[in-house]
N, CA, C and O atoms as CSV, one atom per row, in Angstrom:
chain,resi,resn,atom,element,x,y,z
A,1,MET,N,N,-6.246,13.014,-13.862
A,1,MET,CA,C,-4.971,13.667,-13.587
A,1,MET,C,C,-5.305,15.038,-13.391
A,1,MET,O,O,-4.639,15.602,-12.523
A,2,SER,N,N,-6.128,15.686,-13.952
A,2,SER,CA,C,-6.661,17.134,-13.688
A,2,SER,C,C,-6.960,17.238,-12.388
A,2,SER,O,O,-6.528,18.198,-11.751
A,3,GLN,N,N,-7.758,16.255,-11.780
A,3,GLN,CA,C,-8.279,16.390,-10.319
A,3,GLN,C,C,-7.038,16.187,-9.409
A,3,GLN,O,O,-7.138,16.647,-8.272
A,4,GLY,N,N,-5.917,15.580,-9.738
A,4,GLY,CA,C,-4.827,15.232,-8.959
A,4,GLY,C,C,-4.004,16.468,-8.974
A,4,GLY,O,O,-3.317,16.741,-7.989
A,5,VAL,N,N,-4.024,17.249,-10.042
A,5,VAL,CA,C,-3.226,18.537,-10.021
A,5,VAL,C,C,-4.187,19.733,-9.222
A,5,VAL,O,O,-3.662,20.539,-8.455
A,6,GLU,N,N,-5.605,19.732,-9.500
A,6,GLU,CA,C,-6.422,20.604,-8.573
A,6,GLU,C,C,-6.140,20.321,-7.003
A,6,GLU,O,O,-5.913,21.248,-6.226
A,7,LEU,N,N,-6.171,19.030,-6.622
A,7,LEU,CA,C,-6.058,18.668,-5.319
A,7,LEU,C,C,-4.536,18.975,-4.688
A,7,LEU,O,O,-4.379,19.065,-3.470
A,8,ASP,N,N,-3.607,19.104,-5.487
A,8,ASP,CA,C,-2.167,19.438,-5.096
A,8,ASP,C,C,-1.615,18.116,-4.953
A,8,ASP,O,O,-0.621,18.021,-4.232
A,9,LEU,N,N,-2.109,16.983,-5.551
A,9,LEU,CA,C,-1.451,15.686,-5.278
A,9,LEU,C,C,-0.161,15.478,-6.286
A,9,LEU,O,O,0.906,14.949,-5.976
A,10,LEU,N,N,-0.512,16.008,-7.530
A,10,LEU,CA,C,0.182,15.955,-8.528
A,10,LEU,C,C,0.734,17.314,-9.217
A,10,LEU,O,O,0.112,18.355,-9.007
A,11,ARG,N,N,1.795,17.326,-9.970
A,11,ARG,CA,C,2.144,18.518,-10.565
A,11,ARG,C,C,2.807,18.015,-12.191
A,11,ARG,O,O,3.412,16.972,-12.437
A,12,ARG,N,N,2.534,18.889,-12.936
A,12,ARG,CA,C,3.089,18.852,-14.289
A,12,ARG,C,C,4.408,19.497,-14.449
A,12,ARG,O,O,4.684,20.596,-13.967
A,13,GLU,N,N,5.165,18.806,-15.109
A,13,GLU,CA,C,6.566,19.341,-15.496
A,13,GLU,C,C,6.742,19.091,-16.775
A,13,GLU,O,O,6.280,18.132,-17.394
A,14,ALA,N,N,7.596,20.184,-17.300
A,14,ALA,CA,C,8.092,19.915,-18.693
A,14,ALA,C,C,9.157,18.760,-18.965
A,14,ALA,O,O,10.075,18.667,-18.150
A,15,ASP,N,N,9.127,18.107,-19.755
A,15,ASP,CA,C,10.067,16.838,-20.354
A,15,ASP,C,C,11.290,17.823,-20.737
A,15,ASP,O,O,11.211,18.730,-21.566
A,16,PRO,N,N,12.474,17.468,-19.958
A,16,PRO,CA,C,13.666,18.081,-20.478
A,16,PRO,C,C,14.067,17.707,-21.638
A,16,PRO,O,O,14.633,18.491,-22.400
A,17,ASP,N,N,13.787,16.222,-21.993
A,17,ASP,CA,C,14.241,15.721,-23.386
A,17,ASP,C,C,13.482,15.967,-24.502
A,17,ASP,O,O,13.953,15.798,-25.627
A,18,ASP,N,N,12.095,16.439,-24.274
A,18,ASP,CA,C,11.146,16.639,-25.275
A,18,ASP,C,C,10.036,17.612,-24.965
A,18,ASP,O,O,8.964,17.270,-24.465
A,19,ALA,N,N,10.344,18.774,-25.273
A,19,ALA,CA,C,9.388,19.927,-25.080
A,19,ALA,C,C,7.934,19.584,-25.447
A,19,ALA,O,O,7.024,20.230,-24.928
A,20,ARG,N,N,7.684,18.621,-26.295
A,20,ARG,CA,C,6.346,18.412,-26.628
A,20,ARG,C,C,5.587,17.607,-25.520
A,20,ARG,O,O,4.362,17.490,-25.549
A,21,ARG,N,N,6.288,17.117,-24.646
A,21,ARG,CA,C,5.519,16.110,-23.546
A,21,ARG,C,C,5.594,16.843,-22.264
A,21,ARG,O,O,6.290,17.829,-22.021
A,22,THR,N,N,4.789,16.229,-21.490
A,22,THR,CA,C,4.832,16.793,-20.173
A,22,THR,C,C,4.801,15.671,-19.251
A,22,THR,O,O,4.139,14.662,-19.492
A,23,LEU,N,N,5.550,15.830,-18.124
A,23,LEU,CA,C,5.733,14.633,-17.122
A,23,LEU,C,C,4.833,14.927,-15.967
A,23,LEU,O,O,4.560,16.102,-15.726
A,24,ILE,N,N,4.402,14.071,-15.313
A,24,ILE,CA,C,3.639,14.048,-14.089
A,24,ILE,C,C,4.368,13.568,-12.784
A,24,ILE,O,O,4.964,12.491,-12.738
A,25,ALA,N,N,4.290,14.350,-11.833
A,25,ALA,CA,C,5.138,13.969,-10.643
A,25,ALA,C,C,4.218,14.099,-9.347
A,25,ALA,O,O,3.262,14.875,-9.323
A,26,LEU,N,N,4.548,13.342,-8.342
A,26,LEU,CA,C,3.805,13.635,-7.167
A,26,LEU,C,C,4.383,14.667,-6.623
A,26,LEU,O,O,5.585,14.906,-6.732
A,27,THR,N,N,3.400,15.493,-5.870
A,27,THR,CA,C,3.967,16.620,-5.071
A,27,THR,C,C,4.296,16.171,-3.546
A,27,THR,O,O,4.269,14.973,-3.267
A,28,GLU,N,N,4.556,16.985,-2.725
A,28,GLU,CA,C,5.067,16.696,-1.210
A,28,GLU,C,C,3.869,15.988,-0.568
A,28,GLU,O,O,4.076,14.918,0.006
A,29,LYS,N,N,2.469,16.569,-0.625
A,29,LYS,CA,C,1.298,16.208,-0.281
A,29,LYS,C,C,0.896,14.970,-0.906
A,29,LYS,O,O,0.289,14.178,-0.186
A,30,GLY,N,N,1.163,14.587,-2.351
A,30,GLY,CA,C,0.755,13.280,-2.941
A,30,GLY,C,C,1.667,12.434,-2.310
A,30,GLY,O,O,1.159,11.532,-1.644
A,31,ARG,N,N,2.980,12.500,-2.352
A,31,ARG,CA,C,4.023,11.642,-1.684
A,31,ARG,C,C,3.569,11.219,-0.199
A,31,ARG,O,O,3.610,10.048,0.176
A,32,ALA,N,N,3.134,12.280,0.608
A,32,ALA,CA,C,2.819,11.914,1.895
A,32,ALA,C,C,1.542,10.907,1.759
A,32,ALA,O,O,1.662,9.787,2.255
A,33,ILE,N,N,0.438,11.229,1.168
A,33,ILE,CA,C,-0.733,10.309,1.136
A,33,ILE,C,C,-0.330,8.963,0.599
A,33,ILE,O,O,-0.882,7.947,1.019
A,34,THR,N,N,0.684,8.918,-0.383
A,34,THR,CA,C,1.196,7.562,-0.986
A,34,THR,C,C,1.795,6.595,0.108
A,34,THR,O,O,1.546,5.395,0.218
A,35,ASN,N,N,2.703,7.416,0.961
A,35,ASN,CA,C,3.532,6.599,1.987
A,35,ASN,C,C,2.439,6.446,3.110
A,35,ASN,O,O,2.554,5.432,3.799
A,36,ARG,N,N,1.613,7.119,3.340
A,36,ARG,CA,C,0.598,6.464,4.429
A,36,ARG,C,C,-0.212,5.297,3.996
A,36,ARG,O,O,-0.467,4.334,4.718
A,37,PHE,N,N,-0.656,5.472,2.580
A,37,PHE,CA,C,-1.486,4.227,2.293
A,37,PHE,C,C,-0.350,2.918,2.208
A,37,PHE,O,O,-0.711,1.783,2.521
A,38,LEU,N,N,0.832,3.160,1.825
A,38,LEU,CA,C,1.763,2.105,1.758
A,38,LEU,C,C,1.880,1.610,3.140
A,38,LEU,O,O,1.858,0.415,3.434
A,39,GLY,N,N,1.999,2.530,3.930
A,39,GLY,CA,C,2.201,1.980,5.376
A,39,GLY,C,C,1.086,1.209,5.911
A,39,GLY,O,O,1.322,0.233,6.624
A,40,ALA,N,N,-0.061,1.544,5.645
A,40,ALA,CA,C,-1.255,0.955,6.106
A,40,ALA,C,C,-1.337,-0.274,5.426
A,40,ALA,O,O,-1.898,-1.218,5.984
A,41,GLN,N,N,-0.813,-0.409,4.191
A,41,GLN,CA,C,-1.178,-1.720,3.259
A,41,GLN,C,C,0.000,-2.646,3.919
A,41,GLN,O,O,-0.289,-3.820,4.151
A,42,GLN,N,N,1.206,-2.214,4.205
A,42,GLN,CA,C,2.172,-3.093,4.875
A,42,GLN,C,C,1.704,-3.749,6.486
A,42,GLN,O,O,1.851,-4.881,6.947
A,43,ALA,N,N,1.227,-2.781,6.945
A,43,ALA,CA,C,0.530,-3.159,8.345
A,43,ALA,C,C,-0.490,-4.241,8.142
A,43,ALA,O,O,-0.557,-5.195,8.918
A,44,SER,N,N,-1.290,-4.102,7.104
A,44,SER,CA,C,-2.420,-5.244,7.038
A,44,SER,C,C,-1.823,-6.539,6.555
A,44,SER,O,O,-2.237,-7.659,6.858
A,45,VAL,N,N,-0.669,-6.225,5.665
A,45,VAL,CA,C,0.037,-7.610,5.388
A,45,VAL,C,C,0.667,-8.234,6.618
A,45,VAL,O,O,0.517,-9.447,6.769
A,46,ASP,N,N,1.388,-7.509,7.558
A,46,ASP,CA,C,1.935,-8.032,8.586
A,46,ASP,C,C,1.038,-8.771,9.472
A,46,ASP,O,O,1.401,-9.831,9.981
A,47,VAL,N,N,-0.486,-8.101,9.747
A,47,VAL,CA,C,-1.276,-8.704,10.559
A,47,VAL,C,C,-1.794,-10.188,9.836
A,47,VAL,O,O,-1.981,-11.208,10.498
A,48,ALA,N,N,-1.974,-10.103,8.431
A,48,ALA,CA,C,-2.517,-11.193,7.756
A,48,ALA,C,C,-1.327,-12.311,7.715
A,48,ALA,O,O,-1.674,-13.432,7.342
A,49,LEU,N,N,-0.190,-12.148,8.003
A,49,LEU,CA,C,0.897,-12.989,8.131
A,49,LEU,C,C,1.459,-13.430,9.303
A,49,LEU,O,O,2.415,-14.199,9.403
A,50,ASP,N,N,0.679,-12.792,10.397
A,50,ASP,CA,C,1.196,-13.033,11.816
A,50,ASP,C,C,0.813,-14.366,12.245
A,50,ASP,O,O,1.314,-14.721,13.312
A,51,SER,N,N,0.093,-15.131,11.700
A,51,SER,CA,C,0.035,-16.446,12.290
A,51,SER,C,C,0.585,-17.437,11.275
A,51,SER,O,O,0.389,-18.652,11.308
A,52,PHE,N,N,1.260,-16.808,10.415
A,52,PHE,CA,C,2.058,-17.967,9.361
A,52,PHE,C,C,3.342,-18.176,10.140
A,52,PHE,O,O,3.779,-17.434,11.020
A,53,THR,N,N,3.924,-19.388,9.647
A,53,THR,CA,C,5.213,-19.789,10.358
A,53,THR,C,C,6.287,-19.198,9.241
A,53,THR,O,O,6.050,-18.662,8.159
A,54,ASP,N,N,7.435,-19.461,9.827
A,54,ASP,CA,C,8.780,-18.965,8.933
A,54,ASP,C,C,8.781,-19.589,7.551
A,54,ASP,O,O,8.968,-19.019,6.476
A,55,LYS,N,N,8.522,-20.941,7.799
A,55,LYS,CA,C,8.444,-21.772,6.395
A,55,LYS,C,C,7.117,-21.438,5.616
A,55,LYS,O,O,7.276,-21.231,4.413
A,56,GLU,N,N,6.074,-21.367,6.014
A,56,GLU,CA,C,4.725,-20.568,5.441
A,56,GLU,C,C,5.018,-19.515,4.649
A,56,GLU,O,O,4.600,-19.405,3.497
A,57,ARG,N,N,5.790,-18.646,5.259
A,57,ARG,CA,C,6.155,-17.240,4.733
A,57,ARG,C,C,7.080,-17.585,3.407
A,57,ARG,O,O,6.851,-17.122,2.290
A,58,GLU,N,N,8.065,-18.396,3.700
A,58,GLU,CA,C,8.884,-18.820,2.575
A,58,GLU,C,C,8.329,-19.380,1.396
A,58,GLU,O,O,8.754,-19.091,0.277
A,59,THR,N,N,7.343,-20.216,1.615
A,59,THR,CA,C,6.620,-20.827,0.642
A,59,THR,C,C,5.689,-19.902,-0.183
A,59,THR,O,O,5.539,-19.893,-1.405
A,60,LEU,N,N,5.109,-19.143,0.733
A,60,LEU,CA,C,4.455,-18.049,0.018
A,60,LEU,C,C,5.197,-16.960,-0.837
A,60,LEU,O,O,4.800,-16.486,-1.902
A,61,ALA,N,N,6.395,-16.646,-0.137
A,61,ALA,CA,C,7.207,-15.743,-1.128
A,61,ALA,C,C,7.761,-16.288,-2.204
A,61,ALA,O,O,8.138,-15.534,-3.101
A,62,ASP,N,N,7.918,-17.660,-2.327
A,62,ASP,CA,C,8.320,-18.510,-3.352
A,62,ASP,C,C,7.221,-18.581,-4.536
A,62,ASP,O,O,7.459,-18.338,-5.719
A,63,LEU,N,N,6.106,-18.919,-4.053
A,63,LEU,CA,C,5.085,-18.925,-4.899
A,63,LEU,C,C,4.495,-17.569,-5.540
A,63,LEU,O,O,4.022,-17.548,-6.677
A,64,LEU,N,N,4.556,-16.617,-4.836
A,64,LEU,CA,C,4.445,-15.124,-5.302
A,64,LEU,C,C,5.445,-14.918,-6.481
A,64,LEU,O,O,5.048,-14.651,-7.615
A,65,SER,N,N,6.665,-15.045,-6.181
A,65,SER,CA,C,7.594,-14.948,-7.253
A,65,SER,C,C,7.387,-15.747,-8.350
A,65,SER,O,O,7.625,-15.237,-9.444
A,66,ARG,N,N,7.040,-16.760,-8.315
A,66,ARG,CA,C,6.693,-17.609,-9.431
A,66,ARG,C,C,5.484,-17.116,-10.414
A,66,ARG,O,O,5.424,-17.153,-11.643
A,67,LEU,N,N,4.634,-16.690,-9.547
A,67,LEU,CA,C,3.515,-15.761,-10.287
A,67,LEU,C,C,3.924,-14.701,-10.925
A,67,LEU,O,O,3.652,-14.447,-12.098
A,68,ALA,N,N,4.671,-13.956,-10.104
A,68,ALA,CA,C,5.005,-12.756,-10.707
A,68,ALA,C,C,5.922,-12.933,-12.033
A,68,ALA,O,O,5.933,-12.121,-12.958
A,69,ASP,N,N,6.554,-13.912,-11.990
A,69,ASP,CA,C,7.603,-14.188,-13.195
A,69,ASP,C,C,6.786,-14.765,-14.382
A,69,ASP,O,O,7.123,-14.506,-15.537
A,70,ALA,N,N,5.767,-15.507,-14.116
A,70,ALA,CA,C,4.968,-16.132,-15.196
A,70,ALA,C,C,3.611,-15.063,-15.593
A,70,ALA,O,O,2.759,-15.387,-16.420
A,71,TRP,N,N,3.598,-13.982,-14.974
A,71,TRP,CA,C,2.603,-12.956,-15.470
A,71,TRP,C,C,2.979,-12.352,-16.824
A,71,TRP,O,O,4.050,-11.863,-17.184
A,72,PRO,N,N,1.795,-12.516,-17.500
A,72,PRO,CA,C,2.048,-12.199,-18.999
A,72,PRO,C,C,2.550,-10.541,-18.938
A,72,PRO,O,O,2.114,-9.734,-18.117
A,73,ARG,N,N,3.295,-10.318,-19.719
A,73,ARG,CA,C,3.708,-8.781,-19.802
A,73,ARG,C,C,3.161,-7.995,-20.956
A,73,ARG,O,O,3.442,-6.803,-21.078
């Protein structure tokens, strides 16, 4: 976390509900990097699914939903 603050990716904020705690938030720079990463990740998924039929995409979505629901919490 310290490195994220030093790189201006994260900032520390006082918790308005509990002064003993510190909250961590993304800076604009951190948000921009996160958005670029998520965009690249989405593009990779789109390429990987490009050859799937609509039915295969639907089946995959159903199976991934079942996996997420069954995942231990």
